[in-house]
C-alpha positions as CSV (number, residue, x, y, z in Angstrom):
1,X,0.1,0.1,0.4
2,X,3.1,1.9,0.4
3,X,4.3,1.8,-2.4
4,X,1.0,2.2,-4.0
5,X,0.3,5.7,-2.3
6,X,3.7,6.2,-3.5
7,X,3.3,5.4,-7.1
8,X,0.1,8.0,-7.2
9,X,1.7,10.8,-5.4
10,X,4.8,10.5,-8.0
11,X,2.1,10.6,-10.7
12,X,0.8,13.2,-9.7
13,X,3.7,15.0,-9.2
14,X,4.7,14.2,-12.6
15,X,1.5,16.1,-14.0
16,X,1.4,18.9,-12.1
17,X,3.4,20.9,-14.2
18,X,1.6,20.1,-17.3
19,X,-1.6,21.1,-15.4
20,X,-0.3,24.5,-14.2
21,X,1.1,25.5,-17.6
22,X,-2.1,25.1,-18.6
23,X,-3.8,28.8,-19.3
24,X,-6.3,30.3,-21.3
25,X,-5.4,32.6,-24.2
26,X,-6.8,35.1,-26.4
27,X,-6.9,35.0,-30.3
28,X,-6.4,38.6,-30.8
29,X,-6.5,37.1,-34.8
30,X,-8.0,34.9,-36.9
31,X,-7.8,33.8,-40.3
32,X,-8.8,30.4,-39.4
33,X,-11.3,28.3,-39.3
34,X,-14.2,28.7,-36.3
35,X,-11.9,30.8,-34.5
36,X,-12.8,34.2,-33.9
37,X,-11.0,37.2,-32.5
38,X,-11.8,37.3,-28.4
39,X,-12.4,33.4,-28.3
40,X,-10.2,31.7,-25.8
41,X,-8.7,28.2,-26.5
42,X,-6.7,26.5,-23.4
43,X,-2.8,27.3,-24.0
44,X,-1.7,22.9,-24.1
45,X,-4.9,22.3,-26.8
46,X,-4.3,20.6,-29.8
47,X,-5.1,23.2,-32.7
48,X,-4.9,22.4,-36.6
49,X,-4.0,25.0,-38.8
50,X,-3.8,24.2,-42.9
51,X,-1.4,25.5,-45.7
52,X,-1.9,29.5,-45.6
53,X,-4.3,29.4,-42.1
54,X,-3.1,32.1,-39.1
55,X,-3.6,32.7,-35.9
56,X,-2.3,35.2,-33.1
57,X,-3.3,34.5,-29.5
58,X,-2.0,36.6,-26.4
59,X,-1.1,34.3,-23.3
60,X,-2.1,35.9,-20.0
61,X,1.5,37.1,-19.0
62,X,0.8,39.3,-22.4
63,X,3.1,37.6,-24.5
64,X,2.1,37.1,-27.8
65,X,1.8,33.7,-30.1
66,X,1.7,34.0,-34.0
67,X,1.0,30.4,-35.9
68,X,0.6,29.7,-40.1
69,X,0.1,26.8,-41.6
70,X,0.7,24.4,-42.2
71,X,1.1,23.7,-37.8
72,X,-0.5,21.0,-35.5
73,X,0.4,21.3,-31.3
74,X,-0.7,23.3,-28.6
75,X,0.5,26.6,-28.8
76,X,2.3,26.6,-25.6
77,X,4.7,24.4,-28.3
78,X,5.9,28.2,-29.4
79,X,7.1,29.2,-25.6
80,X,3.8,31.2,-25.5
81,X,0.8,30.1,-23.1
82,X,2.8,29.4,-19.6
83,X,0.6,30.1,-16.2
84,X,0.3,34.2,-15.4
85,X,3.7,35.4,-14.9
86,X,4.5,37.8,-11.6
87,X,3.1,41.5,-12.4
88,X,6.4,42.9,-12.0
89,X,8.0,40.7,-14.6
90,X,5.5,41.0,-17.0
91,X,5.2,44.5,-17.0
92,X,8.4,44.9,-18.1
93,X,8.8,41.9,-20.9
94,X,5.4,44.4,-21.7
95,X,7.5,47.1,-21.7
96,X,10.3,45.7,-23.8
97,X,7.8,44.6,-26.4
98,X,6.1,47.7,-27.1
99,X,9.9,49.6,-27.5
100,X,11.1,46.9,-30.1
101,X,7.4,47.1,-31.3
102,X,7.6,50.9,-32.1
103,X,11.2,50.9,-33.3
104,X,10.5,47.8,-35.4
105,X,7.4,49.8,-37.4
106,X,9.3,53.2,-36.9
107,X,8.2,56.5,-35.3
108,X,6.6,58.3,-37.9
109,X,4.0,55.2,-38.5
110,X,3.3,54.4,-35.5
111,X,3.2,57.4,-34.0
112,X,5.4,56.5,-31.1
113,X,6.5,59.6,-28.7
114,X,4.3,62.3,-31.0
115,X,2.1,62.6,-29.0
116,X,1.1,61.4,-24.5
117,X,-2.7,60.4,-23.8
118,X,-3.8,60.7,-20.8
119,X,-6.5,57.9,-21.3
120,X,-6.4,54.8,-23.1
121,X,-9.7,55.5,-24.9
122,X,-9.2,58.3,-26.2
123,X,-9.0,58.2,-30.2
124,X,-6.5,60.8,-32.0
125,X,-8.1,61.7,-35.1
126,X,-5.2,64.6,-35.1
127,X,-3.0,62.8,-37.3
128,X,-3.1,59.3,-39.9
129,X,-2.4,55.9,-37.7
130,X,-4.4,52.7,-36.1
131,X,-6.6,53.1,-33.0
132,X,-7.9,50.7,-30.6
133,X,-11.6,50.4,-29.2
134,X,-13.9,48.9,-26.8
135,X,-16.4,46.3,-28.7
136,X,-20.1,48.6,-28.0
137,X,-18.4,51.8,-27.0
138,X,-18.8,55.3,-28.3
139,X,-15.2,57.2,-29.4
140,X,-13.8,59.7,-27.8
141,X,-12.6,61.8,-30.4
142,X,-9.5,63.6,-29.4
143,X,-7.1,66.2,-30.3
144,X,-3.5,67.5,-28.5
145,X,-4.5,71.1,-28.5
146,X,-7.2,72.9,-27.1
147,X,-7.1,75.7,-29.9
148,X,-9.6,77.5,-31.9
149,X,-13.3,76.4,-32.5
150,X,-12.1,73.8,-35.8
151,X,-15.0,72.3,-37.6
152,X,-14.4,68.7,-38.9
153,X,-15.9,66.5,-41.4
154,X,-16.1,61.8,-40.0
155,X,-16.8,59.4,-42.7
156,X,-15.8,55.5,-43.5
157,X,-13.7,54.6,-46.8
158,X,-16.3,53.8,-49.0
159,X,-18.1,57.5,-47.8
160,X,-21.5,55.7,-47.4
161,X,-22.4,58.1,-44.9
162,X,-21.1,61.1,-43.2
163,X,-20.7,62.8,-39.8
164,X,-20.6,66.4,-38.6
165,X,-18.4,67.8,-35.8
166,X,-17.6,71.0,-34.2
167,X,-14.5,71.5,-31.1
168,X,-15.1,74.2,-29.3
169,X,-12.3,76.9,-28.1
170,X,-9.9,74.3,-25.8
171,X,-12.0,71.5,-26.4
172,X,-10.2,69.1,-26.8
173,X,-12.5,65.5,-26.2
174,X,-15.6,64.9,-27.9
175,X,-17.9,61.7,-27.2
176,X,-19.2,61.0,-30.4
177,X,-22.8,59.4,-31.0
178,X,-22.8,56.0,-32.3
179,X,-21.6,56.4,-36.1
180,X,-22.5,52.7,-36.9
181,X,-22.0,49.5,-35.5
182,X,-17.8,48.8,-35.5
183,X,-17.2,45.0,-36.3
184,X,-13.7,44.3,-36.8
185,X,-11.3,46.8,-37.9
186,X,-13.4,49.9,-39.5
187,X,-11.4,52.8,-41.1
188,X,-12.6,56.0,-41.3
189,X,-11.5,59.4,-43.1
190,X,-11.2,62.7,-40.9
191,X,-11.8,66.1,-42.9
192,X,-10.6,69.6,-41.4
193,X,-9.5,72.4,-43.1
194,X,-9.3,70.7,-46.5
195,X,-7.2,68.3,-45.6
196,X,-8.0,64.0,-45.1
197,X,-6.6,62.1,-42.5
198,X,-6.9,58.0,-42.6
199,X,-8.0,56.5,-39.4
200,X,-8.0,52.3,-38.7
201,X,-10.1,51.4,-35.6
202,X,-9.5,48.3,-34.1
203,X,-12.3,46.7,-32.0
204,X,-11.2,44.6,-29.0
205,X,-14.3,43.0,-27.8
206,X,-16.2,44.1,-24.4
207,X,-15.0,40.8,-22.1
208,X,-11.3,41.4,-23.0
209,X,-10.7,42.8,-19.1
210,X,-7.4,41.9,-18.4
211,X,-4.7,44.7,-18.7
212,X,-1.9,42.8,-19.9
213,X,-4.4,41.3,-22.4
214,X,-5.6,45.3,-23.6
215,X,-2.2,46.2,-23.5
216,X,-0.1,43.5,-25.2
217,X,-3.7,43.8,-28.2
218,X,-3.1,47.5,-28.4
219,X,0.7,47.0,-29.2
220,X,0.3,44.1,-31.7
221,X,-2.5,46.5,-33.4
222,X,0.3,49.3,-33.5
223,X,-1.9,51.5,-30.7
224,X,1.1,52.5,-29.5
225,X,0.3,55.7,-27.8
226,X,-3.1,54.5,-26.2
227,X,-0.9,51.3,-24.8
228,X,1.6,53.8,-23.8
229,X,-1.1,55.3,-21.3
230,X,-2.6,51.7,-20.3
231,X,1.4,50.6,-19.9
232,X,1.3,54.0,-17.6
233,X,-1.4,53.3,-15.2
234,X,-0.4,50.0,-15.1
235,X,3.3,50.5,-13.8
236,X,1.0,53.6,-11.0
237,X,-1.3,50.9,-9.7
238,X,2.4,48.4,-9.5
239,X,4.1,51.2,-7.9
240,X,1.1,52.0,-5.5
241,X,0.7,48.4,-4.5
242,X,4.5,48.1,-3.9
243,X,4.6,51.5,-1.3
244,X,1.6,49.9,-0.1
245,X,2.8,46.7,0.6
246,X,6.6,47.8,2.3
247,X,4.5,50.1,4.6
């Protein structure tokens, strides 16, 4: 009986690491089968991708993994999807990823360093580039300075409708009404002072609540200034928690 118990305990210990490593990963982009952005899969679940199919997932530690077909196996086999990492280490890794991504796509294209947002959900319409928006929320237009009154027009890339707005003197934020049902990525044209710029809005599913996942999603989509604002909030909260623990 002692030998049997020892054998069972040894078996349980052998299985424990594999179980602990299993974690839910969020689909951020999918060009494969029935998987859609926002869905979750187990990191240890076997996935199968055909030639030409692609899948990008985010783990609980904020790390992303990109799979391309042909592929067969669990996402964890590509070095992602482990259990939640130490918050400080995970945040530091995400900031490092942010710097590498901003450098790779170029500061001008990413808008990196060009603007500083106080709120990660503000939609900067002063310059072209990708933006991120929570599903089911109305966009909050933003401009970097509250100058004079200024009229501007927003319409989709197909110009099927238009909406006219006006900045009041000194105003930097303007909550827009629900212009349409945002689905996936939508490109808008913003016309002001005779100039047009293109703004791409990437929709993040409303049930994605983890800040590490949100920030990683923003980085993956190129929403660098918004990711910076969220990362800044996370750093502040982490510092406050550390100071509280030290007291």
